[in-house]
TORTI-370996 format. One record per residue (C-alpha): x, y, z; residue in three letters. Coordinates in pm, whole numbers, plus 50000, padded with zeros to 5 digits. Layout:
<recs>
<rec c1="X" c2="Y" c3="Z" r="ALA"/>
...
</recs>
This chain:
<recs>
<rec c1="23572" c2="44019" c3="49194" r="MET"/>
<rec c1="23230" c2="44099" c3="49044" r="THR"/>
<rec c1="22941" c2="44054" c3="49280" r="THR"/>
<rec c1="22840" c2="43731" c3="49117" r="LYS"/>
<rec c1="23179" c2="43595" c3="49171" r="GLU"/>
<rec c1="23180" c2="43699" c3="49518" r="LYS"/>
<rec c1="22850" c2="43522" c3="49581" r="LYS"/>
<rec c1="22977" c2="43203" c3="49456" r="LEU"/>
<rec c1="23217" c2="43194" c3="49751" r="TYR"/>
<rec c1="23017" c2="43311" c3="50053" r="THR"/>
<rec c1="23066" c2="42996" c3="50249" r="ARG"/>
<rec c1="23459" c2="43027" c3="50192" r="HIS"/>
<rec c1="23453" c2="43372" c3="50384" r="HIS"/>
<rec c1="23307" c2="43177" c3="50691" r="MET"/>
<rec c1="23647" c2="42993" c3="50702" r="LEU"/>
<rec c1="23894" c2="43100" c3="50948" r="GLU"/>
<rec c1="24191" c2="43259" c3="50800" r="GLY"/>
<rec c1="24052" c2="43234" c3="50448" r="TRP"/>
<rec c1="24141" c2="43488" c3="50186" r="ALA"/>
<rec c1="23952" c2="43457" c3="49852" r="GLN"/>
<rec c1="24117" c2="43759" c3="49684" r="ASP"/>
<rec c1="24451" c2="43576" c3="49755" r="LEU"/>
<rec c1="24324" c2="43258" c3="49586" r="ILE"/>
<rec c1="24195" c2="43468" c3="49295" r="LYS"/>
<rec c1="24535" c2="43625" c3="49247" r="ASP"/>
<rec c1="24714" c2="43274" c3="49259" r="SER"/>
<rec c1="24855" c2="43086" c3="48977" r="THR"/>
<rec c1="24933" c2="42710" c3="48961" r="VAL"/>
<rec c1="25079" c2="42474" c3="48701" r="PHE"/>
<rec c1="24917" c2="42145" c3="48694" r="MET"/>
<rec c1="25148" c2="41895" c3="48523" r="ILE"/>
<rec c1="24973" c2="41588" c3="48407" r="GLY"/>
<rec c1="24562" c2="41591" c3="48332" r="VAL"/>
<rec c1="24494" c2="41241" c3="48391" r="GLY"/>
<rec c1="24268" c2="41109" c3="48661" r="ALA"/>
<rec c1="24441" c2="41306" c3="48958" r="LEU"/>
<rec c1="24504" c2="41607" c3="48739" r="GLY"/>
<rec c1="24145" c2="41623" c3="48636" r="CYS"/>
<rec c1="24034" c2="41603" c3="49015" r="GLU"/>
<rec c1="24267" c2="41840" c3="49137" r="ILE"/>
<rec c1="24211" c2="42090" c3="48848" r="ALA"/>
<rec c1="23840" c2="42057" c3="48929" r="LYS"/>
<rec c1="23886" c2="42110" c3="49299" r="ASN"/>
<rec c1="24098" c2="42429" c3="49241" r="LEU"/>
<rec c1="23867" c2="42573" c3="48983" r="ALA"/>
<rec c1="23551" c2="42542" c3="49200" r="LEU"/>
<rec c1="23742" c2="42715" c3="49493" r="VAL"/>
<rec c1="23823" c2="43002" c3="49268" r="GLY"/>
<rec c1="24184" c2="42980" c3="49163" r="ILE"/>
<rec c1="24266" c2="43272" c3="48947" r="GLY"/>
<rec c1="24501" c2="43106" c3="48653" r="LYS"/>
<rec c1="24586" c2="42777" c3="48590" r="MET"/>
<rec c1="24844" c2="42622" c3="48340" r="TYR"/>
<rec c1="24762" c2="42257" c3="48234" r="LEU"/>
<rec c1="25038" c2="42024" c3="48057" r="CYS"/>
<rec c1="24978" c2="41673" c3="47913" r="ASP"/>
<rec c1="25073" c2="41523" c3="47592" r="VAL"/>
<rec c1="24825" c2="41248" c3="47584" r="ASP"/>
<rec c1="24495" c2="41205" c3="47411" r="THR"/>
<rec c1="24177" c2="41073" c3="47563" r="ILE"/>
<rec c1="24099" c2="40706" c3="47552" r="GLU"/>
<rec c1="23760" c2="40536" c3="47641" r="THR"/>
<rec c1="23905" c2="40384" c3="47956" r="SER"/>
<rec c1="23990" c2="40729" c3="48074" r="ASN"/>
<rec c1="23624" c2="40827" c3="48113" r="LEU"/>
<rec c1="23555" c2="40586" c3="48418" r="SER"/>
<rec c1="23817" c2="40812" c3="48640" r="ARG"/>
<rec c1="23869" c2="41150" c3="48475" r="GLN"/>
<rec c1="23573" c2="41364" c3="48515" r="MET"/>
<rec c1="23673" c2="41643" c3="48278" r="LEU"/>
<rec c1="23629" c2="41430" c3="47986" r="PHE"/>
<rec c1="23323" c2="41273" c3="47826" r="LYS"/>
<rec c1="23195" c2="41032" c3="47562" r="PRO"/>
<rec c1="23278" c2="41181" c3="47231" r="GLY"/>
<rec c1="23619" c2="41332" c3="47348" r="ASP"/>
<rec c1="23812" c2="41032" c3="47264" r="GLU"/>
<rec c1="24120" c2="41111" c3="47034" r="GLY"/>
<rec c1="24134" c2="41478" c3="47170" r="ARG"/>
<rec c1="24416" c2="41629" c3="47376" r="GLY"/>
<rec c1="24377" c2="41613" c3="47752" r="LYS"/>
<rec c1="24518" c2="41956" c3="47801" r="ALA"/>
<rec c1="24299" c2="42089" c3="47576" r="GLU"/>
<rec c1="23959" c2="41950" c3="47669" r="VAL"/>
<rec c1="24059" c2="42000" c3="48022" r="GLY"/>
<rec c1="24090" c2="42365" c3="47975" r="ALA"/>
<rec c1="23748" c2="42394" c3="47819" r="GLU"/>
<rec c1="23561" c2="42215" c3="48077" r="ARG"/>
<rec c1="23735" c2="42403" c3="48364" r="LEU"/>
<rec c1="23624" c2="42723" c3="48191" r="LYS"/>
<rec c1="23272" c2="42576" c3="48189" r="GLU"/>
<rec c1="23326" c2="42509" c3="48572" r="LEU"/>
<rec c1="23463" c2="42854" c3="48632" r="ASN"/>
<rec c1="23412" c2="43113" c3="48390" r="PRO"/>
<rec c1="23600" c2="43371" c3="48585" r="PHE"/>
<rec c1="23963" c2="43170" c3="48581" r="MET"/>
<rec c1="24199" c2="43183" c3="48322" r="GLU"/>
<rec c1="24339" c2="42868" c3="48172" r="VAL"/>
<rec c1="24620" c2="42789" c3="47930" r="GLU"/>
<rec c1="24722" c2="42453" c3="47805" r="HIS"/>
<rec c1="25019" c2="42291" c3="47674" r="PHE"/>
<rec c1="25030" c2="41987" c3="47471" r="ASN"/>
<rec c1="25389" c2="41913" c3="47500" r="GLN"/>
<rec c1="25621" c2="41742" c3="47740" r="PHE"/>
<rec c1="25705" c2="41943" c3="48055" r="LEU"/>
<rec c1="26069" c2="41962" c3="47982" r="GLN"/>
<rec c1="26003" c2="42166" c3="47663" r="GLU"/>
<rec c1="25778" c2="42425" c3="47826" r="ILE"/>
<rec c1="25949" c2="42760" c3="47865" r="PRO"/>
<rec c1="26054" c2="42816" c3="48216" r="MET"/>
<rec c1="25880" c2="43147" c3="48236" r="LYS"/>
<rec c1="25567" c2="42966" c3="48286" r="PHE"/>
<rec c1="25697" c2="42782" c3="48589" r="TYR"/>
<rec c1="25838" c2="43102" c3="48733" r="GLU"/>
<rec c1="25514" c2="43276" c3="48688" r="GLU"/>
<rec c1="25335" c2="43008" c3="48882" r="SER"/>
<rec c1="25314" c2="43019" c3="49270" r="ASP"/>
<rec c1="25329" c2="42661" c3="49304" r="LEU"/>
<rec c1="25349" c2="42306" c3="49067" r="VAL"/>
<rec c1="25132" c2="42013" c3="49108" r="ILE"/>
<rec c1="25272" c2="41657" c3="48983" r="GLY"/>
<rec c1="25016" c2="41416" c3="48857" r="GLY"/>
<rec c1="25254" c2="41201" c3="48653" r="LEU"/>
<rec c1="25267" c2="40835" c3="48588" r="ASP"/>
<rec c1="25635" c2="40844" c3="48509" r="ASN"/>
<rec c1="25943" c2="40832" c3="48737" r="ILE"/>
<rec c1="26166" c2="41008" c3="48506" r="ARG"/>
<rec c1="25929" c2="41294" c3="48432" r="ALA"/>
<rec c1="25878" c2="41318" c3="48816" r="ARG"/>
<rec c1="26229" c2="41360" c3="48875" r="LEU"/>
<rec c1="26270" c2="41613" c3="48611" r="ASP"/>
<rec c1="25988" c2="41810" c3="48748" r="LEU"/>
<rec c1="26143" c2="41803" c3="49068" r="ASN"/>
<rec c1="26474" c2="41940" c3="48952" r="ASP"/>
<rec c1="26282" c2="42234" c3="48776" r="ILE"/>
<rec c1="26118" c2="42326" c3="49110" r="CYS"/>
<rec c1="26409" c2="42310" c3="49308" r="LEU"/>
<rec c1="26594" c2="42548" c3="49059" r="ARG"/>
<rec c1="26319" c2="42783" c3="49047" r="LEU"/>
<rec c1="26236" c2="42765" c3="49430" r="LYS"/>
<rec c1="25865" c2="42643" c3="49354" r="LYS"/>
<rec c1="25680" c2="42429" c3="49599" r="PRO"/>
<rec c1="25575" c2="42108" c3="49448" r="LEU"/>
<rec c1="25300" c2="41887" c3="49540" r="ILE"/>
<rec c1="25344" c2="41522" c3="49416" r="ASP"/>
<rec c1="25104" c2="41244" c3="49408" r="SER"/>
<rec c1="25051" c2="40916" c3="49268" r="GLY"/>
<rec c1="24812" c2="40619" c3="49277" r="THR"/>
<rec c1="24833" c2="40241" c3="49218" r="LEU"/>
<rec c1="24497" c2="40023" c3="49265" r="GLY"/>
<rec c1="24364" c2="40092" c3="49589" r="TYR"/>
<rec c1="24685" c2="40274" c3="49733" r="GLU"/>
<rec c1="24806" c2="40617" c3="49678" r="GLY"/>
<rec c1="25050" c2="40884" c3="49838" r="HIS"/>
<rec c1="25112" c2="41278" c3="49873" r="VAL"/>
<rec c1="25440" c2="41434" c3="49911" r="GLN"/>
<rec c1="25519" c2="41793" c3="49967" r="ILE"/>
<rec c1="25840" c2="41930" c3="49828" r="VAL"/>
<rec c1="25953" c2="42256" c3="49967" r="ILE"/>
<rec c1="26292" c2="42360" c3="49808" r="PRO"/>
<rec c1="26543" c2="42539" c3="50031" r="PRO"/>
<rec c1="26529" c2="42944" c3="50049" r="GLY"/>
<rec c1="26166" c2="42988" c3="50040" r="ILE"/>
<rec c1="26087" c2="43238" c3="50321" r="GLU"/>
<rec c1="25856" c2="43126" c3="50579" r="GLY"/>
<rec c1="25897" c2="42731" c3="50487" r="PHE"/>
<rec c1="26125" c2="42469" c3="50621" r="GLU"/>
<rec c1="26292" c2="42260" c3="50354" r="GLN"/>
<rec c1="26177" c2="41904" c3="50302" r="THR"/>
<rec c1="26311" c2="41605" c3="50122" r="PRO"/>
<rec c1="26278" c2="41621" c3="49752" r="CYS"/>
<rec c1="26179" c2="41342" c3="49521" r="LEU"/>
<rec c1="26530" c2="41236" c3="49465" r="ARG"/>
<rec c1="26612" c2="41221" c3="49840" r="CYS"/>
<rec c1="26346" c2="40926" c3="49849" r="LEU"/>
<rec c1="26499" c2="40765" c3="49529" r="MET"/>
<rec c1="26884" c2="40764" c3="49525" r="PRO"/>
<rec c1="26866" c2="40525" c3="49250" r="ILE"/>
<rec c1="26579" c2="40580" c3="49039" r="PRO"/>
<rec c1="26393" c2="40257" c3="48963" r="PRO"/>
<rec c1="26447" c2="40109" c3="48608" r="THR"/>
<rec c1="26195" c2="40185" c3="48355" r="ASP"/>
<rec c1="26018" c2="39869" c3="48283" r="GLU"/>
<rec c1="25957" c2="40008" c3="47911" r="LYS"/>
<rec c1="26349" c2="40039" c3="47862" r="LEU"/>
<rec c1="26405" c2="39693" c3="48010" r="VAL"/>
<rec c1="26158" c2="39537" c3="47787" r="ALA"/>
<rec c1="26299" c2="39693" c3="47487" r="ALA"/>
<rec c1="26585" c2="39468" c3="47505" r="CYS"/>
<rec c1="26370" c2="39161" c3="47528" r="THR"/>
<rec c1="26173" c2="39111" c3="47207" r="PRO"/>
<rec c1="26490" c2="38983" c3="47022" r="LYS"/>
<rec c1="26580" c2="38752" c3="47328" r="GLY"/>
<rec c1="26420" c2="38540" c3="47571" r="ILE"/>
<rec c1="26128" c2="38686" c3="47776" r="PRO"/>
<rec c1="26205" c2="38694" c3="48163" r="GLN"/>
<rec c1="25843" c2="38714" c3="48260" r="LYS"/>
<rec c1="25489" c2="38679" c3="48134" r="ARG"/>
<rec c1="25451" c2="39036" c3="48034" r="GLU"/>
<rec c1="25745" c2="39015" c3="47809" r="HIS"/>
<rec c1="25563" c2="38770" c3="47607" r="CYS"/>
<rec c1="25307" c2="39051" c3="47497" r="ALA"/>
<rec c1="25612" c2="39296" c3="47433" r="LEU"/>
<rec c1="25778" c2="39029" c3="47218" r="LYS"/>
<rec c1="25433" c2="38984" c3="47029" r="ALA"/>
<rec c1="25417" c2="39369" c3="46965" r="GLU"/>
<rec c1="25766" c2="39335" c3="46813" r="TYR"/>
<rec c1="25670" c2="39048" c3="46594" r="GLU"/>
<rec c1="25373" c2="39227" c3="46480" r="PHE"/>
<rec c1="25598" c2="39531" c3="46374" r="GLY"/>
<rec c1="25835" c2="39316" c3="46175" r="LYS"/>
<rec c1="25530" c2="39149" c3="45972" r="LYS"/>
<rec c1="25309" c2="39460" c3="45906" r="TYR"/>
<rec c1="25584" c2="39743" c3="45938" r="ASN"/>
<rec c1="25365" c2="39953" c3="46172" r="ARG"/>
<rec c1="25236" c2="39972" c3="46524" r="ARG"/>
<rec c1="24932" c2="39773" c3="46627" r="PRO"/>
<rec c1="24599" c2="39954" c3="46628" r="ASP"/>
<rec c1="24421" c2="39875" c3="46961" r="PHE"/>
<rec c1="24093" c2="39981" c3="46796" r="GLU"/>
<rec c1="24136" c2="39717" c3="46523" r="ASN"/>
<rec c1="24014" c2="39381" c3="46656" r="ASP"/>
<rec c1="24199" c2="39207" c3="46386" r="ASP"/>
<rec c1="24546" c2="39362" c3="46503" r="ASP"/>
<rec c1="24438" c2="39252" c3="46857" r="ILE"/>
<rec c1="24362" c2="38899" c3="46753" r="ALA"/>
<rec c1="24719" c2="38871" c3="46593" r="VAL"/>
<rec c1="24875" c2="39005" c3="46911" r="LEU"/>
<rec c1="24699" c2="38760" c3="47112" r="VAL"/>
<rec c1="24793" c2="38467" c3="46890" r="GLU"/>
<rec c1="25185" c2="38556" c3="46904" r="TYR"/>
<rec c1="25176" c2="38634" c3="47271" r="ALA"/>
<rec c1="25014" c2="38300" c3="47376" r="ASN"/>
<rec c1="25253" c2="38123" c3="47143" r="LYS"/>
<rec c1="25521" c2="38258" c3="47349" r="PHE"/>
<rec c1="25349" c2="38201" c3="47683" r="VAL"/>
<rec c1="25338" c2="37829" c3="47565" r="GLU"/>
<rec c1="25691" c2="37810" c3="47431" r="GLU"/>
<rec c1="25843" c2="37987" c3="47743" r="TYR"/>
<rec c1="25611" c2="37854" c3="48043" r="LYS"/>
<rec c1="25453" c2="38168" c3="48148" r="PHE"/>
<rec c1="25091" c2="38086" c3="48184" r="PRO"/>
<rec c1="24796" c2="38187" c3="48195" r="PRO"/>
<rec c1="24734" c2="38283" c3="47836" r="GLU"/>
<rec c1="24676" c2="38649" c3="47743" r="PHE"/>
<rec c1="24301" c2="38756" c3="47625" r="ASN"/>
<rec c1="24236" c2="39085" c3="47409" r="ALA"/>
<rec c1="24191" c2="39301" c3="47688" r="GLU"/>
<rec c1="24532" c2="39226" c3="47839" r="ASP"/>
<rec c1="24720" c2="39330" c3="47492" r="MET"/>
<rec c1="24673" c2="39704" c3="47542" r="GLU"/>
<rec c1="24710" c2="39706" c3="47913" r="ASN"/>
<rec c1="25060" c2="39538" c3="47919" r="VAL"/>
<rec c1="25203" c2="39660" c3="47575" r="ILE"/>
<rec c1="25083" c2="40052" c3="47696" r="LYS"/>
<rec c1="25219" c2="39971" c3="48045" r="ASN"/>
<rec c1="24886" c2="40052" c3="48225" r="LYS"/>
<rec c1="24845" c2="40024" c3="48597" r="MET"/>
<rec c1="24544" c2="39924" c3="48786" r="PRO"/>
<rec c1="24321" c2="40233" c3="48879" r="ALA"/>
<rec c1="23995" c2="40334" c3="49037" r="ILE"/>
<rec c1="23816" c2="40646" c3="49078" r="GLN"/>
<rec c1="23772" c2="40628" c3="49453" r="THR"/>
<rec c1="24148" c2="40612" c3="49525" r="THR"/>
<rec c1="24188" c2="40925" c3="49308" r="THR"/>
<rec c1="23918" c2="41103" c3="49478" r="ALA"/>
<rec c1="24089" c2="41041" c3="49841" r="VAL"/>
<rec c1="24445" c2="41136" c3="49713" r="ILE"/>
<rec c1="24344" c2="41444" c3="49487" r="SER"/>
<rec c1="24131" c2="41578" c3="49787" r="SER"/>
<rec c1="24444" c2="41569" c3="50027" r="ILE"/>
<rec c1="24653" c2="41720" c3="49755" r="GLN"/>
<rec c1="24414" c2="41979" c3="49672" r="SER"/>
<rec c1="24386" c2="42090" c3="50032" r="HIS"/>
<rec c1="24774" c2="42112" c3="50085" r="GLU"/>
<rec c1="24777" c2="42337" c3="49796" r="ILE"/>
<rec c1="24552" c2="42566" c3="49930" r="LEU"/>
<rec c1="24745" c2="42573" c3="50261" r="LYS"/>
<rec c1="25063" c2="42649" c3="50054" r="ILE"/>
<rec c1="24906" c2="42931" c3="49863" r="LEU"/>
<rec c1="24780" c2="43106" c3="50178" r="HIS"/>
<rec c1="25128" c2="43055" c3="50353" r="LYS"/>
<rec c1="25299" c2="43194" c3="50072" r="LEU"/>
<rec c1="25114" c2="43509" c3="50097" r="LYS"/>
<rec c1="25129" c2="43563" c3="50473" r="GLY"/>
<rec c1="24826" c2="43392" c3="50565" r="TYR"/>
<rec c1="24735" c2="43092" c3="50766" r="ASP"/>
<rec c1="24458" c2="42827" c3="50719" r="ILE"/>
<rec c1="24674" c2="42542" c3="50899" r="GLY"/>
<rec c1="25028" c2="42400" c3="50908" r="PRO"/>
<rec c1="25154" c2="42194" c3="50632" r="LEU"/>
<rec c1="25140" c2="41811" c3="50646" r="MET"/>
<rec c1="25430" c2="41691" c3="50877" r="ASN"/>
<rec c1="25584" c2="41470" c3="50785" r="PRO"/>
<rec c1="25555" c2="41573" c3="50414" r="PRO"/>
<rec c1="25468" c2="41243" c3="50292" r="TYR"/>
<rec c1="25150" c2="41043" c3="50364" r="ILE"/>
<rec c1="25046" c2="40693" c3="50211" r="ASN"/>
<rec c1="24689" c2="40571" c3="50189" r="TYR"/>
<rec c1="24581" c2="40197" c3="50151" r="ASN"/>
<rec c1="24208" c2="40190" c3="50048" r="GLY"/>
<rec c1="24181" c2="39818" c3="50094" r="LYS"/>
<rec c1="24211" c2="39864" c3="50475" r="TYR"/>
<rec c1="24094" c2="40223" c3="50520" r="GLY"/>
<rec c1="24450" c2="40330" c3="50672" r="LEU"/>
<rec c1="24647" c2="40668" c3="50628" r="PHE"/>
<rec c1="25023" c2="40639" c3="50726" r="GLU"/>
<rec c1="25245" c2="40930" c3="50773" r="GLN"/>
<rec c1="25583" c2="40843" c3="50680" r="ILE"/>
<rec c1="25904" c2="40998" c3="50823" r="GLU"/>
<rec c1="26118" c2="41089" c3="50540" r="VAL"/>
<rec c1="26476" c2="41266" c3="50573" r="ALA"/>
<rec c1="26671" c2="41501" c3="50359" r="ILE"/>
<rec c1="26963" c2="41313" c3="50192" r="TRP"/>
<rec c1="27282" c2="41521" c3="50242" r="ASP"/>
<rec c1="27443" c2="41393" c3="49928" r="GLU"/>
<rec c1="27149" c2="41432" c3="49703" r="CYS"/>
<rec c1="27218" c2="41527" c3="49372" r="PRO"/>
<rec c1="26909" c2="41724" c3="49342" r="ALA"/>
<rec c1="26893" c2="41919" c3="49665" r="CYS"/>
<rec c1="27199" c2="41846" c3="49859" r="GLY"/>
<rec c1="27576" c2="41833" c3="49852" r="LYS"/>
<rec c1="27577" c2="41615" c3="49549" r="GLY"/>
<rec c1="27464" c2="41886" c3="49327" r="ILE"/>
<rec c1="27731" c2="41953" c3="49053" r="ASP"/>
<rec c1="27627" c2="42251" c3="48877" r="LEU"/>
<rec c1="27781" c2="42579" c3="48749" r="ARG"/>
<rec c1="27581" c2="42894" c3="48734" r="ARG"/>
<rec c1="27605" c2="43133" c3="48434" r="ILE"/>
<rec c1="27449" c2="43460" c3="48431" r="GLU"/>
<rec c1="27452" c2="43608" c3="48074" r="ILE"/>
<rec c1="27241" c2="43833" c3="47842" r="GLU"/>
<rec c1="27011" c2="43655" c3="47585" r="SER"/>
<rec c1="27128" c2="43866" c3="47339" r="SER"/>
<rec c1="27511" c2="43753" c3="47376" r="ALA"/>
<rec c1="27656" c2="43514" c3="47138" r="ILE"/>
<rec c1="27688" c2="43160" c3="47219" r="ILE"/>
<rec c1="28058" c2="43156" c3="47225" r="LEU"/>
<rec c1="28006" c2="43366" c3="47545" r="SER"/>
<rec c1="27930" c2="43056" c3="47735" r="ILE"/>
<rec c1="28303" c2="42920" c3="47664" r="PHE"/>
<rec c1="28431" c2="43268" c3="47796" r="ASP"/>
<rec c1="28224" c2="43244" c3="48128" r="GLN"/>
<rec c1="28338" c2="42883" c3="48175" r="LEU"/>
<rec c1="28710" c2="42988" c3="48123" r="LYS"/>
<rec c1="28664" c2="43254" c3="48384" r="TYR"/>
<rec c1="28548" c2="42971" c3="48633" r="ALA"/>
<rec c1="28860" c2="42768" c3="48552" r="GLY"/>
<rec c1="28706" c2="42535" c3="48283" r="PHE"/>
<rec c1="28905" c2="42592" c3="47959" r="ASP"/>
<rec c1="28680" c2="42420" c3="47699" r="LEU"/>
<rec c1="28775" c2="42408" c3="47322" r="ASP"/>
<rec c1="28457" c2="42510" c3="47121" r="PRO"/>
<rec c1="28571" c2="42297" c3="46847" r="ASP"/>
<rec c1="28559" c2="41976" c3="47057" r="GLN"/>
<rec c1="28272" c2="42059" c3="47284" r="THR"/>
<rec c1="27899" c2="41935" c3="47249" r="LEU"/>
<rec c1="27632" c2="42138" c3="47443" r="ILE"/>
<rec c1="27302" c2="41986" c3="47480" r="THR"/>
<rec c1="26990" c2="42089" c3="47688" r="LYS"/>
<rec c1="26997" c2="41818" c3="47988" r="GLU"/>
<rec c1="26630" c2="41773" c3="47995" r="LEU"/>
<rec c1="26527" c2="41763" c3="47613" r="THR"/>
<rec c1="26850" c2="41655" c3="47484" r="LYS"/>
<rec c1="26828" c2="41908" c3="47211" r="LYS"/>
<rec c1="27190" c2="41998" c3="47061" r="VAL"/>
<rec c1="27255" c2="42381" c3="47086" r="VAL"/>
<rec c1="27622" c2="42369" c3="46986" r="TRP"/>
<rec c1="27788" c2="42073" c3="46779" r="ASN"/>
<rec c1="28126" c2="42168" c3="46644" r="PRO"/>
<rec c1="28079" c2="41878" c3="46380" r="TYR"/>
<rec c1="27780" c2="42007" c3="46222" r="VAL"/>
<rec c1="27815" c2="42360" c3="46036" r="PRO"/>
<rec c1="27445" c2="42461" c3="46097" r="LYS"/>
<rec c1="27498" c2="42397" c3="46485" r="LEU"/>
<rec c1="27824" c2="42557" c3="46488" r="LYS"/>
<rec c1="27738" c2="42950" c3="46432" r="ASP"/>
<rec c1="27952" c2="43170" c3="46654" r="PRO"/>
<rec c1="27725" c2="43464" c3="46571" r="ASN"/>
<rec c1="27421" c2="43310" c3="46690" r="LYS"/>
<rec c1="27284" c2="43463" c3="47011" r="THR"/>
<rec c1="27196" c2="43266" c3="47320" r="ILE"/>
<rec c1="26832" c2="43338" c3="47254" r="GLU"/>
<rec c1="26854" c2="43238" c3="46900" r="GLU"/>
<rec c1="27042" c2="42897" c3="46976" r="SER"/>
<rec c1="26711" c2="42811" c3="47168" r="GLY"/>
<rec c1="26889" c2="42855" c3="47491" r="ILE"/>
<rec c1="26610" c2="42974" c3="47766" r="GLN"/>
<rec c1="26629" c2="43148" c3="48074" r="ASP"/>
<rec c1="26668" c2="42886" c3="48371" r="HIS"/>
<rec c1="26766" c2="42606" c3="48107" r="ASP"/>
<rec c1="27007" c2="42324" c3="48227" r="LEU"/>
<rec c1="27297" c2="42272" c3="47967" r="LEU"/>
<rec c1="27554" c2="41989" c3="47943" r="MET"/>
<rec c1="27878" c2="42027" c3="47818" r="CYS"/>
<rec c1="28039" c2="41731" c3="47680" r="SER"/>
<rec c1="28409" c2="41692" c3="47578" r="VAL"/>
<rec c1="28555" c2="41352" c3="47467" r="PRO"/>
<rec c1="28746" c2="41190" c3="47744" r="ASN"/>
<rec c1="28653" c2="41453" c3="47999" r="GLN"/>
<rec c1="28387" c2="41441" c3="48275" r="GLU"/>
<rec c1="28074" c2="41661" c3="48147" r="SER"/>
<rec c1="27989" c2="42000" c3="48306" r="ILE"/>
<rec c1="27630" c2="42089" c3="48402" r="ARG"/>
<rec c1="27554" c2="42474" c3="48355" r="ILE"/>
<rec c1="27268" c2="42663" c3="48462" r="LEU"/>
<rec c1="27178" c2="42963" c3="48251" r="VAL"/>
<rec c1="27041" c2="43272" c3="48427" r="ILE"/>
<rec c1="26944" c2="43555" c3="48195" r="TYR"/>
<rec c1="27026" c2="43908" c3="48307" r="ILE"/>
</recs>
């Protein structure tokens, strides 16, 4: 570190057990640059983290500006990850920041592998579970969090096999049956009968699309007025009062949750400090034991913290005995048909002319016997788009699918 950089952290050196060089040499991956992501990234940038990856597919909206301090008026419409990277460099010009405007499932595994730990700031259950699976496979600590109104939680996930750490329950251990995605339920509703008030707004969006052959623009007052008119017609017809107003439309249709900066600040602070403890412990230092139990809930309405006892689920399909996964070690230059050869050695004799191979996370097809351009036996593993540590699904008609973890050698 330069002299100027060292002067920034003189107060840190007074902390018992603190190692600033260790923080400088650390790399973290921040998934989600929303309210929590902005706060956590800001905290780590000011503390002196050496390198950070940011991932988010969303763009900045006006309502973000009350809770997401890396953004300011005039940023609306720009990508959160891109703007977040710019602002972090302003806060700490000594750090490296790289951003991804793509889904976490699409990011090459090498960026996860290069990271010391992964941070979750997501608002989507399915994405959380996918991130959980990635971290378990790569043996990367995951520090997850979420907020809803005045409440929030932090959970630490330590995969099995990390030296010096005890395994903790993973996200799937706490969700044996993931909750139904409200948007998926609602997708079946527009043509049918609304089951609750919110479905009236979703049905209004469906009717708007039928009439105008496009999605409503929430910056257009006329579009919003049409949505309100449709929605309130359904409210009256199906008896789901009260009526909607203009502000309700975007909140319901985009499935927005209640949020406030004060809750975000509390949760992100806890999460950030646990990150620092894990980084030190990974490299043989100690600034305090990790949260135990590894799950804490905060209720801001009553000012209460509750540490919740959680247990590893023995039959967990992500980290326990429920895992049904075949591991294949293969060279990236090998032809794709080598996958079938390796499976045959493992006792699975699959016919390439009947087997469909897809990436489990992105659903991208890498081998399709019925599509000539996706059935090139001379293509290499790498040319087919299969990356190191990718999860593949081999599907054959009338047979149980086989999950494969690809490891490059």
